[in-house]
N, C-alpha and C positions, 0 to 999 in steps of 0.2 A: 349465649350458653346453650349448648346441646343437651337435650334431655335423653337419659339413658333408655335403652328398651328394658322391658319386662324381664327379660332373660338376664341381662346384664346386671339388673338390680337384685335378682334371686341369687346369682353367682355371688356377688359382693355381699349380700346380707348373710350368705351360709357361711362366709368367712370371719365374721364379726363375733366377739364375744357378747355373751348374754346381758351384761350390764350396758353394752354399747347399743344393743337393740332396744332395751327398755328406755334408754335416754332419746333414741332417735323416734320411738313410738310417742314419747312425751312431747317431744319438739313438735312432732306432727299434730298432735292434738290441741296444742296451745294456739296454732294458728288458724284453722277453721273449725267451725264448729260441727260441720259434716263429718270430718275426721274424727272429732272426739265421739260424736254419736256412733259412727261405725264401730270405733274402737269399744265402746260401751255395748253394742248389741253382740259383738263378737266374743266379749269376755263374759257377759253376765246372762244374754237373753238368749243366745245360738242355742244352747243346751236344751230349752223347752219352747219349741217352735209355737206349740198351741197357746202359750201364755202370751207370747209376743204377738200373736194374731189377735187375741184379745184385747190386749193393750192398745193395738193400733186401731181396732174397731171402737174403741172408748174414745180414743183421740177424734176419730171420723165423726163419732155421735156429738160430742162437744162441740167441734166444728160446724156441724148442721144445725145444733141448737143456736149457735151465734149468728146465723145468717139473717142477713136482712132482706127480707122478702117484699120490700115496698116497690121495686120495680125489677124488671129482668135484667137489667145492665148490672146491678149489684149481685143478682144471684148468679150470674154467669162468672163474673170476677170471683165469687167466693168458690163457685165449683171448681173453677181452675186452681186455685189455692188449695183446697182439699185434695184434689188430683195430685197435684205436686207433692205435697205432704206423703199422700199414701203411694205414690210412685219412688219416692226416697225409701221409703222403709221397704217396699218391694225389692229394691236394688240392694239393700244391705242384706237381704236375706238370700236372694239369690236361688230360692226354691221356687219351682213353677206351681206347685200345689198352692202355696202361700200367696202368690201372685192372682191365681185364680179366685181363690177365697176372699181375697181384700178388694177385687175389683168388682165380684159378685156383690159383696157387700156395699160397695159405694153404689152401683146400679139399683141394688133394691132400696137404698136409703132414697134416691132420687125419685122412685116410683111412690116410696111411702110417704115423702114430704109433698107429694103434689106438684112438682114441679113441671112445667108445661114442655114435654119433650117433644111432642108432635107440632106445637103451634110456633115454636120459637126455632129458627134454623140453627142458630150456633148451639144452643143447649143440646139440640137433636143430634148434631154433628158430634158432639163430645160423648154423648151418651153411646150412639152408634159405634164410635170408634172403641171405646171401652168394650162393648160387647164383642166387637171384631178381636181385640186383644186378649179376651177371655177364651174366645174359640181357638185362637192360634196357641195358645198356652195349653189348654185343655187337649189339643191333640198330640202333644208330647207327653201327656200324663199315661200312667197304665190303664188297661180298659176297664178295670174295676172303678177306677176313680172318675174315668169319664161317665160311665153309666151313673154313679153317685151325683153328678152334678149336671146331667142330661136335663132334667125337668125344669131346674132352675134357667138353665140357658134357653130352653124352649120357651119359657116364659118371658124372658128378658127380650128375645129375638122377636117374639110377636108384637110386643109392645113398641119395639123400636121402629118398625116398618109399616 
């Protein structure tokens, strides 16, 4: 079975009635949890991005609290899980400022928890890659926003290298 292109899907969706569109959305949301989460974001949370960011930060906090710090292997696994969740919500939003804020929060949380970024190579690489992603996303934002985040980025960068 051949998958249709985005343009073909958009054209076909434009021809459908509203009731049929609702039916298709409900069918999509039944089969994958991510589809349901994305639909929930678009319907209920996209209108208030700051509240969305606040909720995701709380989720990150909760995941850091549950982290087992008995050995670095478990810390690394948990960091990857938290990062997957964070990136999922960043993808839902699609806004670069949200990406910068959430990744900054993730990196600050790593430092606050005292996770050894400089002594463990894998954890250090995870941290450095997120700092690099923040810098790349920040470069696309308005100059005023870049200035607002400049001190945070500078502090994170100094700790990473």
